[in-house]
N, C-alpha and C positions, 0 to 999 in steps of 0.2 A: 504494500500500500504506500502511496505517495500522495501528499496533499499540501495545500497552502491555504492560508486564511488571511484575508485583508479586512480590517475593520476600521472605518473612518467615522468619527462622530464630531459634530459641531453643535455647540450650544451657546445661545446668546441670552444673557440675563439682564433685566432692567429692574431697578428698585427705586421707588419714590417714597421717601419718608414725608408724608403729607403734613403731619404734625406729631406731637408727642403721643397721641392716642390712636393714630391710624397709619397704615402703610399699604402700599400697592406694589405687587411684584408681577413680572411677566417673564415667561421663558419661551423660546422658540428653538427647536432642534431639528437637525437632519442627520441621519445615519445611513451608511452604505456598507453592507456586509457581503463579501464575496468568498465563497468556499469552493475550491477546485480540488477534486479528488480523483485519483487514478488507482485502480486495483487490477492486479494480474492474478488470476486464479487458476493455477494448473491442477488438474485432477487426474490421477492415474489409479485404476482399480486393479489389484492383483488377486490371483487365486490364492486360497488359503494354504494349500499344501506345497506350493512352490512359488517361484517368482514370475510365473506366466502372467503376462499383461492381458486382462480381460477387456478393458475399456479405457479410452483416453478422451477426455473432454477438457480442452484448455480454452479459457475465456479471458477477456478483458472488459472492463467497463469504466466509464467516466460518470461520476456523480457530482454535478456542479450546481451550486445554489447562488442566486443573485437576489439580494433583499434591499429594498429602499424603504426608509422610514421617515415620515414627516410628523412633527408634533408641535403643538403650541398650547400654552396654558396661561391663565391669569388668576391671581389671587388677591383678595382684599381682606385686611384685618382691621378691626376697630375694637377698642377697649373702653370700658367705663369703670366705675369704682369696683363693682363686684361682678361684672359681666364682660365677656369678650366674645366677639363674633368673627368667625372666619368663613369666607365664602369664595367660590371660584368656579372656573370651568376649564375644560380641556378638550381638544380635538386631535385625533390621531389618524393617520392614513398609512397603511402598510401595503406594499406590493412585493410579491415574491415570485421568482421563476426558478423552478427546480428541474434541471435537465438531466436525463439519464440515458446514456447511450451504451448499448451492450454489443460486444464484438465476439464472434466466433473466430478462433485462431486455427487456420488451416495452412496447407503448404504454400499458398500464395499470400499469406499474411492475414492481418485482421480484416474481418468482413462484418459490416454492420448487420445486426439482427433486428429488423424492424419490429418483429412481434414482441421483443423483449425490451424495446426502447420506448421512452415516453417523454412528455414535457408537461409539467404540472404548474399551472398559474393560480395564484391565490391573492385576492385583494380583501382588505378589511378597513372599515372606517368606524371609529368609535367617538361618539359625542357624550361628554360627561359633565355633570354639574353637582356641586356639593355645598353643604352649609353645616357648620359646627358651632354650637353655643356652649361656652364654658361659664359656669356660675360658681362663685364663691359663696356658699350658703352661710358659713360663719367662720370662726377662727380655725376650725379643724376640718370641716367637710367641704368637698368640692364635687360638683355634678357636671358631667359633660354629656351632651346629646348631639347626634349628627344624622344626616341623611345624604346619601349619594344616589344619583340617578344616572344610568348609562343606557344609551341607545346604540346598538351594534348592527351594522350591515356588512355582510361578507359574501364572497363568491369564490368557489373553487372549481377550476376547469382542467380536465385531463385531456391531452392531445395524444392519441395512440392509435396504431393501426389495428389493435385488437378490439373485439366487440365486448366492451366492458360496461357494466351498468354504472349509473351514477357518475357520469363524466362531467356533469354540470350541476353543482349544488349551491344554490343561493340561500342565504339565511338572513332574517331580520327579526330582532327581538329587543325588548326594553325591560330593564330590571331595576329594582329598588333595593338599597342596602342601608338599613337603619343600624345605629349603634348607640350605646349608652354605657356610662361608667360612673360609679360613685366611689370616692376615695376619702380616707380619714388619715390624718397625720398630726400627731401632737408635737412634732419637731423635737422630740427627745428620744423616746424609746420605741414607740409603736407606730406602724403605718399599715394600713389595710386598704385594698382596692377590690371592687367587684365590677366586672365588665361583661357585656354581652354585645355581639355584633355578627353581622352577616357579610360575607365577602365572596368574590368570584375569582376563579383561576381559569384562564383560557389555555387551550392546548398549544403545544409548540407547532410551528408552521409545517415542518416536515411530517409530523404525525397525521396530517390531513391528506397526504398524498396516497391515493388508493392503488398505487402500483407496487408490484413486488420488487424489492431490492435484495439480491442474493447476499447472504452472509457466508455461506459455504455451498458445496454441491448439494447438501442435504437440508439446508435451512435458509429461510429468507425473512426479511422484514416487509410488512405491508401496512400502509397507513389506512386511515378510516375517514372518508370525507364527511361522514355524519357524526363525527366526534363532537359532542356538545361540551360547553364549559361546565366545570363542576361548581357547586354552591356549598359553602361551608358555613354552618351556624356554630359559633364558638362562645363558650361560657368559661369565665376564668375568675379565680379568687387568688390574690397574692397578699402574703403577710410578711412584713419585714421587722426584725427586732434589732434595735440599735444600729440600723443601717449596715448590718453585717449578715446575720442569718436571714435568708430569704426562702420562703416556702410558697410554692405555687401548686394549686390544684386546677386542672383544666379538663373540660369535656367538650368534644367537638363531634358534630354529625355532618357528614359529607354526602350529598346527593349527586349522582352522576360522576362518581370518582373515576379517575383515569386508571383503568385496570389493563393488564396485558395478558393474553392467554396464548398457548400453543394450539394450533389447529393442524390436523393431518391433511396433507395434499398429496395425491398420488399414492404409490405403494410404499415408499420409503423416505418421504420428505415431510417437513413441517414448515409452517410459517408462524411468525410472531406478529400479532395484530392487536392494536389498542381498542378497547371498548369502554363504554360508560357503565360502571357497576352501579346497581340501584342504590345501595346504601353502605356506608362504612362509618364506624364510630371509633373514638379514641378517648379513654379515660386515663389520665396520667397525674402523677404527683412528682414534684421535683424539689430539691433543696440544694442550696449552695452556701458555703461558709468559708471566709478567709481567716486563717489562723497564723499569727506571728509566732513561730517556734523560737526564733532568736532574732536579734536585731538585724542579722544579715540573711535571714531565711524566712520567707513567707510561703505558706501552704494554702492553696485554694482547692476545695473539694466540691464536686458537683455530682449529684445522684439523681437519676430519673428512672421511674418505674411506671408501668401502666398496662392496660389491656386494650387490644385492638380487635375489632370484628369486621368481617367483610361478607356481605350477603347480596345475592342477585342472580339473575339469569342472563347469561351472555350468549345469544344466538343458540339457545337450547342447552348450553352448558351451565349447570347449576353450581354456584360457588357459595359455600358456607364454611368460612374459616375463622378461627380466633387464635390469638397468641398473646401470652403474657411476656412483656419485654422489660428489660432493664439496661441501664448504661451507667458506668462509673468513670469519671475523669478526675485525675489528680494532677494538679499543676504546681510545680515547685519553682519559685523565683529566688535565686541565691546570688548574693553579692560576693564575688570572689576578689582576691587581691588585685591591685592595679585597676580597680573600678570596672572590672569585667562582670557583666551580668549573665548568669546561667539560667536558662529556661529548660526545665526537664519535666515532661508530662507523660502520664501513662493512662491509657484508655482501654476499657474492656466492655464489650457489649454482648447481650444474649442473642439467641436465635430470633429472627424477625421474618416478616412476610413481605416479599417484593411484589409491588403492583397488584396486590389483592389476590394472587393466585399461586405463588411459589414460596415455599419455606426455605429460608437461607440460614446456614449455620453461622453463629456469631464468631467474632475473633477479637484480637487485642493488638495494641501497638504501643511503641515507645518512640517519642519524638524529642529532639534536643535542639537548642539554639544558644548561641553565644553572641553577646552584643557589647560594644565598647564605643564610648563617645570621645571625640577629639575636638580641639580648638573651641572650647567653651560650648560644647554640644552642637556645634554647627555641622560636624561630620559624624555620622554613625556608621560603623562597619559591622556586618552581621554574617555569621556562619550558621547554617541550619542543616538538620538531618531529620528526615521523616521515615518512620517505620524502620528503625535501626536493625531490628532482628528479623525483618522480612516475614512478619506474622499476619499481615492483612492482604497478602497477594493471592490467596486462594479463597474462592467463594463456592462452597458446596451447596447444592440446591436440590430440592425434591418437590414433586407435585403429583397429584392423582385426581383427575377430574375428567368428565366427558369420555370415559373409556380409554384415557391416555395416561400411561405411567411415565413420569419424567424424573430422571436421575442424572445429575451431571456436575461439572465443576468448571468455573471460569478462573483463569489464572492471569494475573496482571503483574507488571513490574512496578511494585508500589514503593520500593526503597529509593529515596531521593536525597541528594546532597547539594547544597547551594551556597553561594556567597553573594553578598550585595552591599551596597553603600548608598547613603543618602546625604546630600549636602544642602543645608538651608541657607538661602540667600537673603539679603536685606537686613533690616533692623529687627533683631530678635525681641525687642521690647514692645514693638507695635502689636496691639491686640489683633489676633487673627479674625478675619471676617467670617461669619457663619456662611458656609457654602449652601446655596440654594439647591434643592433637589432637582436634578435635571428633568427636562420635559420627556425624556424617553427611557428613563430607568426601568420602568415596568416592561416596556416592549423588548428591551435588550435581554431580559431574562428568558425570552422565548426563542432565542436563537439556536439552542441546542438542536442538532440535526435530528436526533432520535432521543426521546425521553423514555 
């Protein structure tokens, strides 16, 4: 495999401090993402008892993506003695072109296979408006309420010589997302907050392409043009003691979750395809606590445990899975001689469920980092190491649904070593300006070719 990625982003921000109680901000952004991928896939099948060649099928394919993103938003904030109002709007336009060209390799060289090649075009426009009202009820209590409205228009078109259903899929929908939170803080020992909110997550662009992209001779990835956004209802309670111990309890219910299942195609091959799972839930409890063991050694511990469920019917395949999960992360921050800072962390996780259908065995890892500042903290030099003992490179997985038994392992090169340096320019005493959230930060998260 050989590939290149080019990602250009431009963002223009304007801020107008109207007076001491009101401010206006505007952002406009443009992004251009180009992914060029070339894969050579040689396949030779041998007989079991000897080295006799039974079949040879050598292929090449190019998978190229071109994505243009335009976005603009405006926000207005106004505050009074006990009330603050934030309101604004946003418009986003996305255009993607995913080209897939498949070549059979023969004696005369690569030959384009029109039946296995395609061009998928996807456009999306989102109009959004929001309003948030923050109220200071008294010395200790604050109330925040908000509403966001989004109108989405999209269209996916597949250009292919094959006779494939659903080659043109337009969609148009409007959604409402309310939120509310109540917080208590006595500014000394105790802080408590309760929140509820609804949000939306849209599928990655490539996941909407209904064409098959081979992963190997026996497996392929296929997108789903009818993949709908998922809707998450989230309930959360957070308690903090002396701004150190933090305990959070959270319950979320997701409708139309993005699940991925294996489907049998032909006699000996499978495809991976994303679907919307009817319902999934997650009940979790987490706690974090920083502890100063010595003046030179600080220990931060984070623990998370919960229960996840997945239920639904995916094209006749019934999914009913549940899993108790936990995760522990221990972070050590140690001051060494010569003002060198050592970051040493250990993380271990339980078994978990991938995309609502496959059980994956848990693993553990150890990461390390060294930092040192020079020239009155203008220059920082860093050395890092991830997964030092190569313990997160294998993911063993199992599944059993729809008459299909799945048992496999994916192996990655997860051990990494790196070095970096940062130099700060200008007057270090000048207060840093708060960076405005870019107009396209949400859209950039959907650039992964396959999720």
